[in-house]
C-alpha positions as CSV (number, residue, x, y, z in Angstrom):
1,X,3.1,-50.3,-4.7
2,X,0.3,-48.7,-6.5
3,X,-1.8,-49.6,-3.4
4,X,0.7,-48.7,-1.1
5,X,1.1,-44.8,-2.6
6,X,-2.7,-44.2,-3.0
7,X,-3.4,-45.1,0.6
8,X,-0.8,-42.7,1.9
9,X,-2.4,-39.8,-0.5
10,X,-5.6,-41.1,1.1
11,X,-4.4,-40.3,4.4
12,X,-2.7,-37.5,3.5
13,X,-5.7,-36.0,2.1
14,X,-8.1,-36.9,5.1
15,X,-5.4,-35.1,7.5
16,X,-3.9,-32.5,5.2
17,X,-6.3,-29.9,7.3
18,X,-4.4,-30.6,10.3
19,X,-1.1,-30.4,8.6
20,X,-1.3,-27.2,7.3
21,X,-3.0,-26.2,10.8
22,X,0.4,-27.2,12.3
23,X,2.6,-26.2,10.3
24,X,1.4,-22.9,9.8
25,X,1.3,-22.6,13.7
26,X,5.1,-23.5,14.3
27,X,6.1,-21.4,11.1
28,X,8.0,-18.2,11.4
29,X,6.3,-15.3,9.5
30,X,6.4,-11.7,10.6
31,X,3.4,-9.6,10.5
32,X,5.0,-7.2,8.1
33,X,5.2,-9.7,5.8
34,X,4.0,-8.4,2.4
35,X,3.7,-12.4,0.9
36,X,2.2,-13.7,4.6
37,X,-1.4,-15.1,2.8
38,X,1.1,-16.2,0.1
39,X,3.5,-18.1,2.2
40,X,0.0,-20.4,3.2
41,X,-0.5,-21.2,-0.5
42,X,3.1,-22.0,-1.3
43,X,2.8,-24.8,1.9
44,X,-0.1,-26.0,0.4
45,X,1.4,-26.1,-2.9
46,X,4.4,-27.6,-1.6
47,X,1.9,-30.7,0.0
48,X,0.6,-31.1,-3.7
49,X,4.2,-31.7,-5.1
50,X,4.8,-34.1,-2.3
51,X,1.4,-36.3,-3.4
52,X,2.3,-36.1,-6.4
53,X,6.0,-37.3,-6.0
54,X,4.7,-40.1,-4.0
55,X,3.1,-41.6,-7.1
56,X,5.6,-40.4,-9.6
57,X,9.0,-38.7,-9.1
58,X,8.8,-34.8,-10.3
59,X,11.1,-33.4,-13.3
60,X,13.7,-30.3,-12.1
61,X,11.2,-27.7,-13.5
62,X,8.5,-29.0,-11.6
63,X,10.8,-28.3,-8.3
64,X,12.3,-25.2,-10.0
65,X,9.1,-23.0,-10.3
66,X,7.8,-23.2,-7.4
67,X,11.8,-22.9,-5.7
68,X,12.5,-19.5,-7.7
69,X,8.9,-18.1,-7.1
70,X,9.1,-18.7,-3.3
71,X,12.4,-17.1,-3.3
72,X,11.4,-14.1,-5.3
73,X,8.7,-13.6,-3.0
74,X,11.1,-14.2,-0.2
75,X,13.6,-11.3,-1.4
76,X,10.7,-8.8,-2.1
77,X,9.4,-9.2,1.4
78,X,13.0,-8.5,2.7
79,X,12.7,-11.7,4.9
80,X,15.7,-13.5,6.3
81,X,16.9,-16.5,4.7
82,X,16.9,-18.6,7.9
83,X,13.3,-18.1,8.7
84,X,12.8,-19.5,4.9
85,X,15.1,-22.3,5.5
86,X,13.2,-23.0,9.1
87,X,9.9,-22.9,7.5
88,X,10.8,-25.8,5.1
89,X,12.2,-27.9,7.5
90,X,9.7,-27.4,9.4
91,X,6.8,-28.5,6.8
92,X,9.1,-31.3,6.0
93,X,9.1,-32.6,9.6
94,X,5.1,-32.5,9.5
95,X,4.8,-34.2,6.5
96,X,7.4,-36.8,7.4
97,X,5.6,-37.4,11.3
98,X,2.3,-37.7,9.1
99,X,3.9,-40.2,6.7
100,X,4.8,-42.6,9.6
101,X,1.7,-42.6,11.2
102,X,-0.1,-43.7,8.1
103,X,-0.6,-46.8,9.3
104,X,1.3,-48.4,6.7
105,X,4.9,-50.8,7.5
106,X,7.7,-49.2,7.8
107,X,9.5,-51.1,5.0
108,X,6.8,-50.0,2.4
109,X,7.4,-46.4,3.7
110,X,11.4,-45.8,3.6
111,X,11.4,-45.1,-0.5
112,X,8.3,-42.9,0.1
113,X,10.1,-41.3,3.0
114,X,13.6,-40.8,0.9
115,X,12.0,-39.1,-1.5
116,X,9.7,-36.9,0.5
117,X,13.5,-35.8,1.7
118,X,15.0,-35.1,-1.3
119,X,12.1,-33.3,-2.6
120,X,12.5,-31.0,0.2
121,X,16.1,-30.5,0.0
122,X,16.0,-30.1,-3.3
123,X,13.6,-27.7,-3.2
124,X,15.2,-25.5,-0.2
125,X,18.5,-25.8,-1.9
126,X,17.2,-24.3,-5.6
127,X,15.6,-21.9,-3.8
128,X,18.3,-20.7,-1.3
129,X,20.5,-20.5,-4.6
130,X,18.2,-18.7,-6.6
131,X,17.1,-16.2,-2.9
132,X,21.2,-15.1,-3.2
133,X,21.3,-15.1,-6.6
134,X,18.8,-12.1,-6.5
135,X,20.4,-10.6,-3.4
136,X,23.7,-10.5,-5.7
137,X,22.1,-8.8,-8.1
138,X,20.3,-5.9,-6.3
139,X,23.8,-5.3,-4.0
140,X,25.7,-5.1,-7.6
141,X,22.9,-2.4,-9.1
142,X,23.3,-0.2,-5.6
143,X,26.9,-0.5,-5.7
144,X,27.0,0.9,-9.5
145,X,24.3,3.5,-8.4
146,X,26.3,4.7,-5.4
147,X,29.6,4.8,-7.8
148,X,27.5,6.2,-10.6
149,X,26.0,9.1,-8.4
150,X,29.6,9.8,-6.6
151,X,30.9,10.1,-10.2
152,X,27.9,12.7,-10.8
153,X,28.7,14.3,-7.8
154,X,32.3,14.5,-8.1
155,X,31.9,15.8,-11.6
156,X,28.9,18.7,-10.0
157,X,32.1,19.3,-7.4
158,X,35.1,19.6,-10.0
159,X,32.8,22.3,-12.0
160,X,32.1,24.3,-8.9
161,X,35.7,24.4,-7.4
162,X,36.7,25.5,-11.1
163,X,34.3,28.3,-11.1
164,X,34.7,29.6,-7.8
165,X,38.6,29.6,-7.5
166,X,38.6,31.5,-11.4
167,X,37.0,34.1,-9.1
168,X,39.6,34.1,-6.7
169,X,42.6,33.3,-8.7
170,X,42.1,36.9,-10.1
171,X,42.6,39.4,-7.5
172,X,45.1,37.1,-6.4
173,X,47.0,37.1,-9.4
174,X,46.8,40.9,-9.1
175,X,47.8,41.0,-5.8
176,X,50.6,38.7,-6.1
177,X,51.8,41.2,-9.1
178,X,52.0,44.2,-6.8
179,X,54.0,42.5,-4.4
180,X,57.0,41.8,-6.9
181,X,57.0,45.4,-7.5
182,X,57.0,46.6,-4.1
183,X,59.7,44.0,-4.2
184,X,61.8,45.7,-7.1
185,X,60.8,49.0,-5.7
186,X,61.3,48.4,-2.0
187,X,63.8,45.5,-1.8
188,X,64.4,46.2,2.2
189,X,61.3,46.0,2.8
190,X,60.6,43.8,5.4
191,X,58.5,40.7,5.3
192,X,57.7,40.8,1.5
193,X,59.6,37.6,1.0
194,X,57.4,35.8,3.7
195,X,54.6,37.4,1.6
196,X,55.4,36.6,-1.4
197,X,56.0,33.1,-0.4
198,X,52.6,32.1,0.9
199,X,51.1,33.6,-2.1
200,X,52.9,31.5,-3.9
201,X,51.5,28.1,-1.9
202,X,48.4,29.8,-2.1
203,X,48.2,30.1,-5.7
204,X,49.4,26.4,-6.0
205,X,46.5,25.3,-3.9
206,X,44.4,27.2,-6.0
207,X,45.9,25.2,-9.0
208,X,45.2,22.1,-7.4
209,X,41.7,23.0,-7.7
210,X,41.6,24.1,-11.0
211,X,43.1,20.7,-12.1
212,X,40.0,18.7,-10.3
213,X,38.2,20.3,-13.6
214,X,39.0,17.9,-16.6
215,X,39.0,20.9,-18.9
216,X,42.1,22.0,-17.0
217,X,43.9,18.8,-17.5
218,X,44.0,18.3,-21.2
219,X,45.4,19.9,-23.9
220,X,48.7,21.7,-22.6
221,X,51.9,22.4,-24.0
222,X,55.1,19.8,-23.9
223,X,58.8,21.2,-23.8
224,X,62.1,19.6,-22.6
225,X,62.6,19.8,-19.1
226,X,66.1,19.8,-17.2
227,X,64.9,17.2,-14.5
228,X,67.9,18.9,-12.0
229,X,67.1,22.1,-12.4
230,X,63.4,21.9,-11.9
231,X,64.4,20.5,-8.6
232,X,66.9,22.9,-7.6
233,X,64.3,25.5,-8.3
234,X,61.8,23.3,-6.1
235,X,64.2,23.3,-3.1
236,X,64.9,26.7,-3.7
237,X,60.7,27.5,-3.2
238,X,60.6,25.5,-0.3
239,X,63.4,26.1,1.5
240,X,61.1,28.3,4.4
241,X,59.1,25.4,5.2
242,X,62.0,23.4,4.9
243,X,63.9,24.9,7.6
244,X,60.5,25.7,10.0
245,X,60.3,21.8,9.2
246,X,63.7,21.4,10.1
247,X,63.9,18.8,7.1
248,X,67.2,18.0,5.8
249,X,67.4,17.1,1.7
250,X,69.5,15.0,-0.5
251,X,68.7,15.7,-4.5
252,X,71.1,12.6,-6.3
253,X,69.4,13.9,-9.9
254,X,71.9,13.3,-13.1
255,X,72.5,17.0,-14.7
256,X,72.0,15.5,-18.3
257,X,68.3,14.0,-17.1
258,X,66.0,15.2,-19.4
259,X,62.0,14.6,-19.8
260,X,59.0,15.8,-22.2
261,X,56.3,17.2,-20.7
262,X,54.5,19.6,-19.3
263,X,56.7,21.9,-16.9
264,X,54.0,23.7,-14.7
265,X,52.3,20.4,-14.2
266,X,55.1,18.0,-13.2
267,X,56.2,20.7,-11.0
268,X,53.0,20.8,-9.6
269,X,53.1,16.9,-9.0
270,X,56.7,17.2,-7.6
271,X,55.8,19.9,-4.8
272,X,53.1,17.7,-3.7
273,X,55.1,15.0,-2.9
274,X,57.7,17.0,-1.0
275,X,55.2,19.0,0.7
276,X,53.4,15.6,1.3
277,X,57.1,14.5,3.1
278,X,57.4,17.6,5.0
279,X,54.3,17.6,6.6
280,X,54.5,13.6,7.2
281,X,57.7,14.6,8.7
282,X,56.0,16.6,11.5
283,X,55.3,13.2,13.7
284,X,59.1,12.4,14.0
285,X,61.4,13.5,16.8
286,X,64.4,12.2,15.4
287,X,66.3,13.5,12.6
288,X,64.3,14.2,9.4
289,X,65.4,13.7,6.0
290,X,63.6,13.3,2.4
291,X,65.7,12.0,-0.3
292,X,65.3,12.4,-4.4
293,X,66.9,10.1,-6.7
294,X,66.2,8.6,-10.7
295,X,66.9,5.8,-12.2
296,X,67.1,5.0,-15.9
297,X,65.0,2.1,-16.6
298,X,63.6,0.1,-19.4
299,X,63.3,3.7,-21.4
300,X,61.6,5.3,-18.4
301,X,62.6,7.6,-15.7
302,X,61.9,6.1,-11.9
303,X,62.2,9.5,-9.6
304,X,61.7,8.4,-6.1
305,X,60.5,10.7,-3.4
306,X,61.5,9.1,0.0
307,X,61.2,10.4,3.8
308,X,61.8,8.6,7.2
309,X,58.3,9.3,8.1
310,X,55.6,6.8,10.0
311,X,54.6,3.7,7.7
312,X,51.6,4.0,5.7
313,X,49.5,1.8,6.0
314,X,48.6,-0.7,3.5
315,X,45.1,-0.5,3.2
316,X,45.5,3.6,3.3
317,X,47.9,3.2,0.6
318,X,44.9,1.5,-2.1
319,X,42.8,5.2,-0.8
320,X,45.4,7.3,-1.0
321,X,44.9,8.5,-4.9
322,X,41.3,8.4,-4.2
323,X,39.6,12.3,-4.7
324,X,38.7,13.7,-1.5
325,X,40.7,10.9,0.6
326,X,42.9,12.0,3.3
327,X,44.3,11.5,6.5
328,X,45.2,15.4,7.3
329,X,42.6,16.8,9.9
330,X,42.5,20.0,7.4
331,X,43.6,17.9,4.1
332,X,41.4,18.2,0.8
333,X,42.0,15.2,0.0
334,X,43.0,16.3,-3.9
335,X,46.6,16.5,-3.6
336,X,47.4,12.9,-4.7
337,X,44.4,12.8,-6.9
338,X,45.6,14.9,-9.1
339,X,49.1,13.9,-9.1
340,X,48.0,10.8,-10.5
341,X,45.6,12.2,-12.9
342,X,48.6,14.7,-13.7
343,X,50.9,11.9,-14.4
344,X,48.6,9.4,-15.9
345,X,48.4,12.1,-18.3
346,X,52.3,12.3,-19.2
347,X,51.9,7.9,-19.8
348,X,53.4,7.5,-16.7
349,X,52.3,5.9,-13.6
350,X,52.4,7.1,-9.5
351,X,52.7,4.3,-6.7
352,X,53.6,4.2,-2.9
353,X,55.8,1.9,-0.9
354,X,56.1,2.3,2.7
355,X,57.7,0.3,5.6
356,X,58.9,1.1,9.1
357,X,62.3,3.0,7.3
358,X,60.8,5.2,5.0
359,X,57.8,6.2,2.7
360,X,59.1,6.4,-1.3
361,X,56.2,7.8,-3.4
362,X,58.0,7.0,-7.1
363,X,57.1,8.4,-10.7
364,X,57.8,6.6,-13.7
365,X,58.1,8.8,-16.3
366,X,59.2,7.8,-20.3
367,X,61.8,9.5,-21.3
368,X,61.9,10.8,-24.9
369,X,63.1,7.9,-27.3
370,X,66.4,9.7,-28.2
371,X,67.1,9.6,-24.1
372,X,66.1,5.9,-23.7
373,X,68.8,4.4,-26.0
């Protein structure tokens, strides 16, 4: 066999220039490939490995070194991996063609051809695997960068919103105050109740923006809250919107249910959920209904706000609690994000279920220990 291997290597050396020329002519190499010349050198290195494999089996490290080097260059050259695999197969076909022309008996060549096939297949596998690993790492780094950049932008936006909205709130507070004075002095003056309601709605929207700033979400006083009374106040406050939207409401909350938390923050959460329901119901032609009910389970209060509006798709449900995601034409995309943050601050969670019949937002909050026994 030693004589056969020597004859084969000698034949390949004699025709190496022709082999490399043919391989180069048939290969796919982009003009802007930054490693264009190195591709040719890698072809020559592979040719040398083939000759060494004819004498003795190569170690895994020898094949891996060239495969990993080539993979890194292909990534940096931003080359389609299919072109690389095609070029490797062209190289294998050319070598096998020249080996077959060596004049050596087929029975003697068969084992060498198997070694050459195995070498190219192993090289291709290792290179493609490394190429894929590097690409995946780059994608992860890119996603991490985008995610971090997004968070930084949200922080800046939150700070800007907080600054601007504080400026808006000062004159708004004065207007609300003077409107109430007018109501006291001139109770029969028309349109004051509408003005007061719209100003309260504007004040609520401003509060949403203020809560984007983390500073507004930390530290707030807790108190015992009569949930039934709170919702009576909310329904009364929203009566003009419910009337205009032709929405019927049913509230089923036990009068004895008490929770502990910041009343203003929880009021904002429930107000936002009801207002979203009113908006969603405007797409319904039939009777529009919102139902509010509570269930106590495992030491937690489960409060659900349901409407018979259009179904929310699963993909949308996954995203609706993300900041600045909105399905409304003029929506800000911060309402449900703030709801989630405020409920989590109270040790609870919020989730949404939707079907063709109804959409339900459920708020789950831990009850005071005495109430949960």
